[in-house]
C-alpha positions in Angstrom: 113.9 112.0 97.9 112.3 113.2 94.7 110.6 111.0 92.0 109.8 112.0 88.4 108.4 109.8 85.9 106.3 109.4 82.7 104.0 106.7 81.6 102.3 105.7 78.3 99.2 103.6 77.9 97.9 101.9 74.9 95.1 99.6 74.1 96.9 96.4 75.4 99.6 97.7 77.8 101.2 100.4 79.9 104.9 101.4 80.2 106.4 103.9 82.7 109.9 105.1 83.4 110.8 106.9 86.6 113.9 108.5 88.1 114.2 108.6 91.9 116.7 110.9 93.4 118.1 110.3 96.8 120.1 113.0 98.5 123.3 112.4 100.5 122.3 110.8 103.9 123.3 112.4 107.1 126.3 110.9 109.1 125.4 108.8 112.1 127.3 109.5 115.2 127.4 105.7 116.2 128.1 104.6 112.8 131.3 102.5 112.4 132.7 103.1 108.9 133.3 100.0 107.0 131.6 101.1 103.6 132.5 103.8 101.1 131.3 107.3 102.0 127.5 107.3 101.1 126.5 109.9 98.2 123.5 111.3 96.5 122.3 108.9 93.8 119.6 108.6 91.1 117.8 105.4 90.6 115.9 104.5 87.3 113.0 102.2 87.3 111.0 100.8 84.4 107.4 99.3 84.8 105.8 97.4 81.9 102.1 95.9 81.9 101.1 93.8 79.0 97.7 92.3 78.3 98.9 88.9 76.9 95.3 88.0 76.0 95.8 90.6 73.1 98.3 87.9 71.4 96.6 84.8 72.8 93.1 85.5 71.4 91.5 85.7 74.9 89.1 88.4 76.2 90.8 91.5 77.3 92.3 91.5 81.0 92.4 87.6 81.3 96.1 87.2 81.1 98.3 90.0 82.3 102.2 90.0 82.2 103.9 92.7 84.6 107.6 93.5 84.4 109.2 95.7 87.0 113.0 96.6 86.7 114.5 98.7 89.6 118.0 100.2 89.4 118.2 99.9 85.5 121.7 101.6 85.4 122.9 98.9 88.1 124.2 101.7 90.6 126.0 100.5 93.7 124.1 101.4 96.7 125.7 101.5 100.2 123.5 101.7 103.3 124.3 101.4 107.0 122.7 98.3 108.7 120.8 100.2 111.3 119.0 97.2 112.8 122.2 94.9 112.5 124.9 94.6 115.1 127.6 97.1 115.4 130.2 97.5 112.5 128.0 95.7 109.8 126.5 97.0 106.9 125.0 95.5 103.7 125.3 96.2 99.9 122.2 96.2 97.8 
C-alpha cells in the first residue's frame, strides 16, 4: 500500500486530496472463489474541514464542519471474507 496526497490550508478551512494504491492481494490456499479475481486498485479520498463560524459571525473554531469522502471514483472493491464462514465474501 502506498498513499500520496496534498493539502491546502487557508484562514477558515483545510482541503486535502489523497490517492491510496493497493497492490494485487495474494491468493489464499483455502479461499473458495465466489468473487471476481482481485486486482490492484487506486482509491481517491477527499477531506474538507471548514470553520463555519467564519460565515456565522462567531469566534474562530466554535463551529466546524468536516466532510470526508472515500472512494471518490466509486471503484468496486472485492475482498475475501476471512472471518466469515467458508465460501462467503462481501462487496464494499
